[in-house]
C-alpha positions in Angstrom: 87.4 117.6 117.6 90.6 116.1 116.4 90.1 115.4 112.7 92.7 112.9 110.7 95.3 114.8 108.8 98.5 112.9 109.2 99.5 109.9 107.1 100.7 108.3 103.9 100.1 108.5 100.7 96.9 106.4 99.1 95.4 107.5 96.0 92.7 105.1 95.6 90.8 103.9 92.2 87.7 106.1 94.2 88.9 109.1 94.9 85.5 109.1 97.3 86.7 106.2 99.2 90.3 107.5 99.9 92.5 110.7 98.2 95.3 111.2 100.1 98.6 112.6 99.2 101.6 113.0 100.7 104.3 115.0 98.5 107.7 115.8 99.6 106.5 114.8 103.4 107.1 111.5 105.1 105.5 110.3 108.1 107.4 109.6 111.9 105.8 107.6 114.0 106.6 108.2 117.7 107.7 105.1 119.9 104.7 102.8 120.7 106.4 102.1 123.9 108.8 105.0 125.3 111.6 103.9 127.4 110.7 104.0 131.2 110.1 107.4 132.1 110.7 109.3 129.3 108.0 112.2 128.5 105.6 110.7 125.8 105.2 112.3 122.2 103.3 114.9 121.5 101.5 112.8 119.0 101.8 109.4 117.8 103.0 110.3 114.4 103.9 113.5 112.7 105.1 114.7 108.6 108.3 116.2 108.2 110.0 117.9 104.9 111.9 115.5 102.7 115.2 116.7 102.1 116.7 119.9 99.3 119.0 119.5 97.3 122.4 121.2 97.7 124.7 121.5 95.2 127.6 119.4 95.6 129.4 119.4 91.9 128.8 120.0 88.2 130.0 117.9 86.0 130.9 119.4 82.3 129.8 116.9 79.6 126.4 117.0 78.1 123.7 115.2 79.3 122.0 114.1 82.6 123.5 112.2 85.7 123.3 108.5 84.7 125.2 106.6 87.5 126.9 107.3 90.8 128.8 104.4 92.2 131.8 105.5 95.5 134.3 102.9 95.0 136.2 101.5 97.8 139.8 103.1 97.3 137.1 106.7 97.8 136.7 107.6 95.0 133.6 108.5 93.1 132.7 107.2 89.7 130.1 109.8 88.0 129.0 108.9 84.6 126.7 111.5 82.6 125.7 111.1 78.8 128.5 108.9 77.5 130.8 110.5 79.6 133.1 108.6 83.0 134.7 110.8 85.4 136.4 110.2 88.7 135.6 112.6 91.2 137.7 112.9 95.1 136.3 113.9 98.3 137.1 117.7 97.4 134.6 117.2 94.3 137.1 117.4 91.4 136.3 115.9 88.8 138.8 113.7 86.0 137.8 112.8 82.8 137.9 108.9 82.5 136.5 108.5 78.9 133.4 107.6 76.5 130.9 104.4 77.0 129.3 103.4 74.2 125.9 104.9 74.7 124.2 107.9 76.5 121.1 107.3 77.9 119.3 104.5 80.4 120.9 103.7 83.9 124.7 102.4 84.1 125.5 99.5 86.5 128.8 99.6 88.0 130.7 97.6 90.5 134.2 97.4 91.6 137.2 94.9 93.3 139.1 97.1 94.7 141.3 97.7 92.1 139.2 98.2 88.7 135.7 98.7 87.9 133.3 97.0 85.5 130.3 98.9 84.0 127.6 97.7 82.1 125.3 100.2 80.0 124.7 97.7 77.3 128.6 96.8 77.0 130.8 95.7 79.4 133.4 98.1 80.3 136.4 98.3 82.7 138.2 101.1 84.8 141.3 101.1 87.0 140.9 103.1 89.8 143.5 105.6 89.6 142.9 109.1 88.6 144.0 109.5 84.8 142.6 105.8 83.7 140.4 105.4 81.0 137.5 103.4 80.6 138.3 100.3 78.3 136.0 98.1 75.9 135.5 94.3 77.2 134.7 93.5 73.6 131.0 91.8 75.1 127.4 93.1 75.6 126.6 93.5 78.8 123.1 95.1 80.9 124.0 94.5 84.5 127.1 93.5 86.7 127.8 92.1 89.7 130.2 90.8 91.6 131.3 87.8 94.2 134.4 86.8 95.8 136.3 87.9 93.2 134.1 87.3 89.8 132.5 90.1 88.1 129.7 88.7 87.3 127.6 90.2 84.2 124.2 89.4 82.5 123.0 89.1 78.7 120.3 91.0 77.6 117.8 89.3 75.5 118.5 85.8 77.2 118.7 83.7 80.1 122.5 83.8 80.7 124.8 85.9 82.5 128.8 85.4 82.1 131.9 85.5 84.6 135.3 86.9 84.5 138.1 85.3 85.3 138.7 85.9 89.4 140.8 89.0 90.1 140.3 90.2 86.8 137.9 91.9 84.4 139.1 89.0 81.9 136.1 87.5 80.2 136.7 83.9 79.1 134.2 82.9 76.9 132.6 79.4 77.9 132.2 80.1 81.8 129.1 81.5 81.5 125.7 79.8 82.3 122.0 80.1 82.3 118.8 80.4 84.8 117.2 77.0 85.1 114.0 77.1 86.7 111.9 78.7 84.3 112.8 79.6 80.3 112.1 83.2 80.6 114.9 85.8 80.0 117.3 87.2 82.5 116.5 91.1 83.1 118.6 92.1 85.9 120.8 90.8 88.8 122.4 91.7 92.0 124.9 90.2 94.7 123.0 89.9 98.1 124.8 88.4 101.1 127.5 86.3 98.6 124.7 85.0 96.8 123.8 85.8 93.0 119.6 87.0 92.7 119.2 86.5 88.9 115.8 88.0 88.4 113.5 86.9 85.3 110.7 88.2 83.0 108.4 85.8 85.2 110.5 84.2 87.7 113.4 84.4 89.8 116.5 82.2 91.4 119.5 82.5 93.4 122.4 80.8 92.8 125.9 80.8 95.2 129.0 80.1 95.0 129.8 76.2 95.2 133.7 76.2 93.9 132.7 73.5 91.1 135.7 73.4 89.0 133.8 73.2 85.7 131.6 76.2 86.8 131.8 78.0 90.6 128.1 78.8 91.0 125.3 76.7 91.6 121.7 77.2 91.9 120.5 76.9 95.6 117.6 74.1 96.2 114.3 75.5 96.8 115.4 79.3 96.3 113.1 79.6 93.1 110.2 82.3 93.2 107.6 82.7 90.4 107.8 86.5 90.6 110.1 88.3 88.0 111.1 91.6 87.3 109.1 94.1 85.0 112.1 96.8 85.3 115.7 95.7 85.1 117.1 99.0 87.1 114.0 98.9 89.8 116.3 96.1 92.0 117.8 97.8 95.0 119.2 96.7 98.1 118.7 98.2 101.8 118.0 97.1 105.3 119.8 93.7 104.5 116.8 93.0 102.1 116.4 93.3 97.8 113.4 95.8 96.5 112.2 95.4 93.0 109.0 95.9 90.8 107.7 92.4 89.7 106.5 90.9 87.3 105.2 87.4 86.6 102.8 85.3 84.1 99.4 86.9 86.1 100.4 90.5 85.6 103.2 93.5 87.0 103.9 96.8 88.9 103.6 95.1 92.5 106.6 96.1 94.4 107.7 92.9 96.6 110.6 92.5 99.4 112.6 89.4 99.5 112.1 88.1 102.8 114.6 85.0 102.5 113.6 83.6 99.2 110.0 84.9 99.8 108.9 87.7 98.4 106.7 89.9 100.5 104.6 92.8 98.5 105.4 95.8 100.1 103.1 98.2 97.3 99.6 99.4 98.2 96.3 98.7 95.9 96.8 102.6 95.8 100.2 102.4 94.5 99.3 99.7 92.2 96.6 101.2 91.1 98.8 104.5 90.0 101.5 101.9 88.3 98.4 100.3 86.2 97.7 103.7 84.7 101.6 104.9 83.1 102.2 103.8 79.5 105.5 102.3 80.2 106.6 100.9 83.6 110.0 98.8 82.1 112.4 102.3 82.5 111.6 102.6 86.3 114.5 102.9 88.2 115.1 102.8 91.7 118.0 103.4 94.1 118.2 103.0 98.0 119.3 105.1 100.8 119.7 106.0 104.9 118.9 109.2 106.5 118.1 110.3 110.1 117.3 106.7 110.9 114.8 106.0 107.8 115.9 103.9 105.2 113.9 104.5 101.5 113.8 103.2 98.9 113.0 105.4 95.9 111.1 104.4 92.8 111.2 106.8 89.5 109.0 106.0 86.4 110.6 108.3 83.9 108.0 108.3 81.1 104.8 108.2 84.0 107.2 111.6 85.3 106.6 110.2 89.0 108.8 109.2 91.9 107.5 107.1 94.7 109.1 106.1 98.0 109.3 103.6 100.3 110.3 104.1 103.7 111.0 100.9 105.5 111.5 102.0 109.2 107.5 103.1 109.0 105.9 100.7 105.8 104.3 104.0 104.0 104.5 105.3 101.3 105.0 108.6 99.9 105.8 111.1 97.0 108.5 113.0 95.9 108.7 115.6 92.9 110.2 118.6 91.5 107.9 121.4 90.3 109.2 123.6 87.9 109.1 128.0 87.4 105.5 127.1 86.4 104.2 124.9 89.2 103.9 121.7 87.3 105.3 118.7 89.0 107.4 116.6 87.4 109.6 113.7 88.9 112.1 114.0 91.9 115.3 115.5 90.4 117.9 112.7 91.8 118.0 109.6 89.8 121.1 108.1 91.6 122.5 107.7 94.8 126.2 107.0 96.5 127.1 108.0 99.8 130.6 109.6 99.4 132.4 112.3 101.1 130.4 112.0 103.8 127.5 112.6 102.3 124.4 111.1 100.4 125.2 112.4 97.0 122.4 112.4 94.1 123.1 112.8 90.4 120.6 115.0 88.3 118.8 113.4 85.7 118.4 116.4 83.3 122.3 118.0 83.9 125.5 117.3 85.0 125.1 118.3 89.0 125.5 115.8 91.7 123.8 117.1 94.9 123.5 116.6 98.4 120.4 115.1 100.2 120.4 118.1 103.0 117.6 118.1 106.0 118.4 121.9 106.4 118.0 122.3 102.9 114.7 123.3 102.3 114.8 124.0 98.0 116.1 121.9 95.2 119.0 123.9 94.1 117.1 127.3 94.5 113.5 125.5 93.5 110.7 126.0 95.5 110.0 122.5 97.2 105.7 122.3 97.4 104.6 120.1 100.0 101.4 118.9 100.1 99.3 116.5 102.2 95.6 115.8 101.5 93.9 114.6 104.2 91.5 111.5 104.5 87.9 112.1 104.5 86.1 113.6 107.4 82.2 113.1 108.0 80.1 111.5 110.6 78.5 108.4 110.2 75.1 109.4 109.6 76.6 111.8 106.9 74.7 115.3 108.4 75.4 118.5 108.1 78.8 119.6 109.2 79.4 123.2 109.9 83.2 124.4 109.9 83.7 127.0 112.7 87.6 126.8 112.4 90.5 124.7 111.4 93.8 124.8 113.1 96.7 122.8 111.8 99.6 122.0 114.0 102.6 123.0 112.3 105.7 123.5 113.9 105.3 127.5 114.0 108.1 130.2 114.3 110.6 128.4 111.4 110.8 132.0 108.9 113.9 132.8 108.0 115.5 136.3 108.4 114.8 137.8 105.1 112.6 137.5 101.5 110.4 134.2 100.8 110.1 132.6 103.9 110.7 135.4 106.1 106.8 135.4 106.7 106.1 131.4 105.5 102.4 130.8 104.9 100.0 127.8 104.8 97.7 127.4 102.1 94.5 125.5 102.4 92.2 124.4 99.9 89.3 121.7 100.3 86.7 119.7 98.5 83.1 118.6 99.5 82.5 116.6 96.8 84.9 113.8 97.5 88.2 114.9 96.0 87.3 116.0 92.5 86.7 119.9 92.3 88.6 122.4 95.3 87.8 125.6 96.3 90.3 128.3 96.1 93.3 129.0 98.5 93.1 130.7 102.1 96.4 131.8 103.8 97.5 131.2 106.7 100.9 132.4 108.6 103.1 129.6 110.2 105.2 132.0 112.2 108.1 134.2 111.6 111.6 133.6 112.9 110.6 132.7 117.1 107.1 132.9 116.9 106.9 130.0 118.5 103.3 130.1 120.0 102.1 131.4 116.4 98.6 128.9 115.2 97.3 128.2 112.0 94.0 128.6 112.0 91.2 129.4 109.2 87.9 130.6 110.3 84.0 130.2 109.0 84.8 127.3 106.1 81.4 126.6 105.9 79.7 123.3 105.2 79.7 119.2 104.0 78.8 116.7 104.3 82.3 114.9 103.4 85.4 116.6 103.2 88.6 116.9 102.1 91.2 119.3 103.1 94.7 119.5 100.9 97.4 121.8 102.7 100.3 123.4 100.5 103.9 125.0 101.6 106.2 126.3 99.1 108.4 128.8 101.6 111.4 127.7 102.1 111.4 126.4 105.9 111.6 123.6 108.6 108.1 121.9 108.0 106.7 119.8 110.7 103.1 118.8 110.9 101.6 117.3 114.1 97.8 117.3 113.7 95.1 119.0 113.1 91.7 119.9 114.9 88.1 121.9 114.3 85.5 123.3 115.8 82.2 121.6 114.0 78.8 121.6 114.5 76.9 118.6 113.5 73.5 119.8 111.9 70.5 117.5 110.5 70.2 115.2 107.5 
């Protein structure tokens, strides 16, 4: 019999209902209707491994990477701790001064000649090697750019303010307040030349109306009764905006903008997980695209977790970094920039910048733990099920030439009490290099009325999971 195995993350409030985990793996779906004459896929979906981290450059200051930003003149701005660097396509970094703070995400945007940075204060940086960051003398937590104007958010208020056009000069009178509801603004972003202003409980959208007194005006009808619970959770991808929401009724739901209507994309399981975290306002997100999958990556530092939404499939998975003791932590990537032909990410703990690489199978040398916990397997009458064998359809023969991974192993556990207590590990070979007919099979697996399987792979090899089948005898109740 075929048993359900491939799927997304869904750890519900009750493990007896659903205990699915999908860590450092994500589902890829076969085309629903392949082109005429094209062969159909072996299965409707598979799980593939998330990219590893290949070291690209290392910054020499103290602290973690707080921001990466590719400028329009093809330089990379990196903020490590309080230090700012300008980096060329070869990875050569030049120090560009110090910011006022050394922690938390930094918002960056440029107008072609100058970049504006906001980390609680407003800064400017000329986009030429050798330039230094300069304070603009104003408090600002976020910055964006539309039609020649740098637009800053003033923290702890409902106000945003503008630079002079095509300049970083800040005339003191050029500010406005969100008008739809008396909540403080927490974040902003430009999208399709519109200014999205996220409050604590509401969101409204403005545009450049050209008014001589103040160039931006609110769009009538573009008002949403959903605000933002984490300023740095706002990100753009796939022609839309994503964020972690908050309103008068609660918080912790993830939203996507569908025009001017918020569309819920988080599941009840994701929302339950978020509700258990002691703090969520420090959540930070970035978005990137790879192999045709647009990803929204949401990390909650205090909770030490990273959740990822795949826009292509509408499914969620986890990403995690495991330390030398095998303990899981949030993923090392905290910010992103597409630069020098590579998807680059910054490490939240140190000055390292990595390339997200689908053909790298470690996190800069650390083992990637790929974990899949299956849906429940039972029969309608909950009769005893005697498990003679289980075969998981893995891509075989992916071993490497020497060292760990030369004889890669898949490690299986199971739970017969709804995912609460697990068996010891049973190993099965995945196939050495060239062993393309190898089968990962486990035999004599006992009996259960309800069973959940957990598969773990830590070897630095390519991983693709296509499904599972079992030889099972149904007994009496």
